[in-house]
N, C-alpha and C positions, 0 to 999 in steps of 0.2 A: 461632461464633467471630467476634470483631470484625475488620473489615477494617482492614488496616494504613493508618495515616494517610499521606496523600500529602505529598511534599516536593519542590517544584519549584525548589529552590535550585540554581543553576548554579555548577559548580566552575570556578576559574580557575587559571592557572599562576603568577600573581603580579600585582603592581601594574602599571598601564599608565603608562609614563613617556615614550613617544615621541609627538610630535604627529603626527596623521594627515596623510598627504599629500593626503587629500581635503579640500578647503576648502569647508566648509559653514557654517551659521549656528546660533547659539543664541538668536536673536531671533525672536519670532513677529510676523508682519505685515510682514516686509521683503521678501516675495516670493522668498526664497531657501530652498532645501531645508535642513532642520535635522538636526543630529546627534541621536542617540538616547542617552538617559542610562540608566545601569544601574538607576535607581530608577523606570523607567517599566514598567508592568505591564499585563497583561490578566487579568481575572478568569476563572478556569476555570468556576466555577458562576455562571450568570446566571439560570437558572430559579428562581423562588421557589415552594417547596412548603410552606414554613412561615414565615409572616410574623412569628412570635414570635422567630425566631432572628436574631441580629445578623449583619451583613455580615462575612464572614471576610476579614481583611486580612493573613493570615499566609502563610507560604511553602507552606501546604497548599492555597492557593487562587489565588495570584498567580504568573503566568507572565511571565518577563522578556521585554520586547519586543526584537525583532531590529532590526538596522540598524547603520550606521556610528557608531563612537564618536569623540569628539574626541581622546582619547588612546588609543594602542594599546600592546600589550605587545611586539610584535616590531618590530625595526628591519627595514624592507622589504629593505634591501640584504643582510641576513643570512638571509633566508628561503629555504629549500629545501622546496618543497611537493610532496606526492604525492597522486595521485588513483587510485581503483580502483572498478570496478563489479562487483558480485557477484550471484549467484543467477540467477533466470530473467529473460528479456527483458521489457521494459516500455516502452511508448511514452514518449518524453521523456528517455531516458538521455543521448542525445547533446546535447540541449538543456542539461541540467545540466552536463555536462562543459564544453561551450562557455562557459557563463556563468561557471563557476568560473575557467577559464583567462583569460578576457577581463577579469574583475574584478581578479584578481591582477595581471595584466600592465599593464592600462591605468589602473586606479585606484590601485594601490599600488606600481607599479613593480617587482613581483616577476618576475624573468626566469628563474628556475630552477624549472621545473615538470615533474615526472616522472609519466608515466602508467604505472601498473603493469598489465601485460597479464593478461587471463583471471582476474580476481578475486584472491582470496587466494593462488592458486597462483603468481601473478606475483612473490610475495615469496620463493619458495623456489628456491634455487640449482639444485637438481636438475631443476626444471621446464624450465630453459633459455630462459626468456623474459626478454629485456632490457627495460628501461623505454623508453618513447617520450618524447622530449623535446617537450613541448607548448608551443605559442605561438599567438597569435591567428590566424596565417596557416594553420596546418595543421588548425585546428578551425573555421575560419570557415564552412564549408558543411556541417558534419556534421549539423546539425539537419534537413537536407533528406532524410536517409536514416534508416531504422529501425535497430533493433538497437543495438549499442554500439561505438563507434570503438575502444575499448580491449579489447573481448572480455570474456567473463564465464565463470564456472564456479561450481559449487556446492562447498561444503565447504572445509576448510582453516583456518577461523577459530579452531579449537581449538589450533592450533600458535602460540600467542602468543609464546613465546620466540623462535622462528625469525623471526616477523614483526618483532618489535622489534629483533632483531639486524640485520635488513636495513635498517630505518629508521635505525639508528645508523651502519651501514656506509656508507650513502648520504647521511648528514648531513641527513636529513629532519627538520624541526622542526614541520611541520604536515601532517596527512594527512586527506583527504576520502574517506569511505567511503560509497558509494552502494549501498544494498541494503535488503532487507526485515528482518523482525524477527530472523531467525536471524543474518543478517549484522551487524545492530546489536548483538546480544548478543556476537558475536565482537569487534566494535569496542570494546565496554565492557571485555572481557577484555584487549584490547590496551592500552587506556588504563590499566587497573589495573596491568598489568605495567610500563608506562612509569613510573607513579607509584612502584611498588615499587623500581625502579632509580634513582629520584631524577632522572629525565630531564625536560626541558622540551619536550615534544612535544604539540601540540594535536591531539586526535582529535575530528573533527567528522563527524557522520552526516547524510546526506541520505536520509530514509526513502523507500523504493521498495517498494510492494506494489500490484500492479494490483487485488488483491482489496479494497482500501480497508479493511483490517482492523487498522490500527494505532490504538491507544487515543489519545484526546484530540484527534487531528488531524481537521479538518473533512473533508478528503479527501486521498488520496495522489495523487501525479502519475501520469498515464497512465490514471486511472480514467475520466475523461470520454471519452477517445479509445476506450477499450475498450468503453464503452457504445455509442458511435456505431457502431463496427464490428460489435458484436453486434446492434444494431438493423438494420443492413444485412442480416445473415444471416437475421434474423426476417422481414424484408420479403420476401426471396427465398423462404423456406420457406412463408410465408403464401400467396404466389401459386401455389406448387406444390400446397399443400393445397386451396386454393379452387377450383383448376381440375380436381380429380379427384373421382370418386365416393367419398364417405367418405374424403376426403383427410386425412391426419394429418401434420403437420410437427413434427419433434422436433429441438431445438437444445440441445446441451450446451455450457455456458459455464463459465468459470473461477469458482472459489469453493470452496476446500478446506474451510474451517470457517465462512465468512461468505458470505451470499448477496446481497451488495450489487450485484454486476454483474447477476445474474439479475433481481433486484427492480427495479433502475433500468431495465433493458431492457424489462421488462414495462410499466413506466409510460411509457417513451419511445415504444414502438412502437404502442401501442393495439391490437395484433393478437394478443396472447398470451392464451390461455384458461386455461392452467394454468402456474403458476410454482412449482417445487419447489426448496426451499432447505434447507441443513443444519439451520437453526434450528427448522424446523417439521416434525415427523414426519408420515408418511402410511402408510397401509396400501395394499397393491395390491388385495387381494380383499375380499369381503364387501359388505354392503349400503351401507356408507359409504366404501368404498375408492376409490382413484383410478380403477381400471379401470371400475368401475360408473359413475362420474361422467363419464368419457370417453365411454362408450357413450351416456349421456343427452345429452351435447353433440352427438354425431353424429346422434342421432335428431332433435334440434331444428334443427340448422344445417347438417348435412351435411359439416362439416369442423372441424378443431381444430388449434390450435398450442400446443405444449408447450415450455417452457423449463425446463431442469434444471441446477442448479449441480453441479459435479463431486463435491462432498462430500455431496450430498443422498442420503438413503435408504441410507446405508452399512450400517445395521443389517440391511438386507434381503439383503445380499450376503455372500459368503464373504470373510473378511479375508485380505489378502495376507501379513500378518505380515512385511513387508519395509519398509525405510527407504531414502530416497535419500541422496545425499552430504551434503545439508544437515540430515539427521536427521529429515526429515518422513516420516510414515507414507505408504507408497505406497497410494493408494486403488484399490479395485476400480472397474471401469468402469461407472458407473451409466447412461451413455448407451446402450451396446450392450445392457445388461441390460434396460432399459426397452423398447428397440426389439424385442427378442426376446419379452419378456413380453406386450407389446401385440399383436404378430403372433399369438402362441399363443392369447391370449384370444379374439380375434375369429375365428380359424380354428375353434376348438372350438364357437363359437356359429354358425358358418356365415354370418358376416357379412362381406361383401366390404369390404376397406379398401385404400387405397393410401398406404403410409407412406414418407416421405422423412426421412432423418437427416443432420444436419450437425454437425460438431465444428470450429468455426473458431478454436480456442484459439490455435494458433501464428500464424495470420494476424493475430489481434488483438494478440498480444504483440509482433510484429515491426513493427507499423504506425508510421508517422510521427505524431508528436504533432499533435493538432488545435490550433487557435488558442488556446483557453483553457488547455490543458495546456502549450503552449509558453510562454505568458506566465508561468504558475505556475512552470515549471522555471527560467526566467530569474531570477525573483525569489528562488526557493529557493537557487539557486547563488550569487547575489550576497550574500544574507544569510548563507550559510554562510561565505563569505570574510570578511565583516565580523566574524563571531563569532571565527573563528580568529585574525585579526590582533589582536583584543582579548584573546587568551590564554584564551578560553573552551575548555572541553574536556569530554569525556564527555557530549555533548549532540547533539541533532538540531535542525534547523530545521523548523518546521511552521506550518501555518495553523490558528489557533484563533479562532473567532468573527470570521473574515475579517481577522484581524491576524496578522502574522508574528511568531513567538515562539521562544524557546529552551526546549527541554524536555529534562530529563535522560534519557539512554538507559535508565537503570534503570527509570524510570517508564513510558516509552512502550512498553517491551517487557514490562511486568509481566503483561499479559494481552491477549487479542485483542479487538478490537472486532467485535461481531456485530449482525445485524439483531434488533431487539427484536420478538418476535411480538405483543406487546401494545402496541406503539408506533404512532405515526402513519404512519410510512413503510410498514409492512406493511399497515396498515389501508387506506391509499390504493391499495396494490398489489392487495388483494382487490377493491376497487371497480373497478379497471382490468380485471382478468381475469374477474370474475364467478364465480370458483371458490368452492366451499364454504369456510367459515372453517377447518374442520379435517376432513380426510379420513381419519378413524380410526374404528374400530368400538368401541373401549374407551377412554374418556376417561382413566382412571387409568393405563392402559398407555401412552398418549401422554405423560402427565405424567412417567412414569418414564423413558421413552426420551429425553425432552427435558431430563433433569436435567443433562446436561453443558453445556447452554447457560444453565442457571439459576445460582444461587449467585453472583449479581452479575456474571456475565460480560457480560451484554448491556448495551450503552450505550444510554441513552434517546435516541431519534431525533426527538423532537418538536421 
């Protein structure tokens, strides 16, 4: 079946008639910062695989550049803005909140900014959470702490009618929704309900997923911090393993369907010997199974470090058949499963081991953003405000080919970004770990088990 053609067209609430209070330039070479025009684009496809094909200059390949416009849709004096954070914690949430508030207040003169508490639940009267009035003074230092100043929760995004009722009751005409793919699908539903009612409310998403699994975006905020914190855990477990007789260090990291954190941590630490991710199947037993190769590693070097993404090897475990409040399938615990299987395997062989296990997931999620993520969050927040003031809606701000662009929510949430097992990123990870290319006993079986990653889901990472 042919894949649906992409359309990066950004919807707007109407023509922009108000001059922006931000005084910039339209002249190049005058040493003044410039406005961004709506006909400025970034190409989605830059890799050339077929030189016979013409360069695609249609909406299927051009992403609108982000930034301040010379004319804006909203009169700043009439703006009532709302902000909420949804889903799991992620480094940088407070940096984004701070950037949005300060840009609205200081650059556009918007002084009515409402923080909805605890995600979508803050929109529901029965929850009992009033909004927080935000200003540059009460958000000035929040980037120095982890978590989210506004609080968060999962679920609630399906109650679009109630959410829009609250926006109307509070006279909100632009709302910034910070969250992952489930949150952004909820944001799109909210925007569609706004449109159905004929309202003029801009719905802008700031994509948050520590797993780095949103399509088209170079990286999601918090990812670099997560990798740094994960690397610290690997450093500690490596010292434990190296200091013991047949020491084994096992670290479980985040990554429900995408192994980007685990893969990047393996590359960054230089101390990981086995990296197990959802995209690459593996067998436990047999002549080419993981446990065999772990034994070989111990025989050669006397210690081993294993990093496993939380979604890896789920086909080896008993399914929970449960879902969380966001609708995500609750995963069985691959970390404790591997810990117990490794212990059992070497006990049966009468081989002494000393195994240490770390799951630093919540420490990683709650961390303060590092310098790169903090910069990224600041710029995402600013560009989200510029988009909203220009009347853009049903979109997120993201980084594509190192440029900030607008991407329709419908496109960015259409499928997950995953590590390509045949791409350069995973190839380099294999070089870093030295693990076998594929730890399975039956190649066809492995192909069948990996079919959920195939069918075009994997984004090329070269």
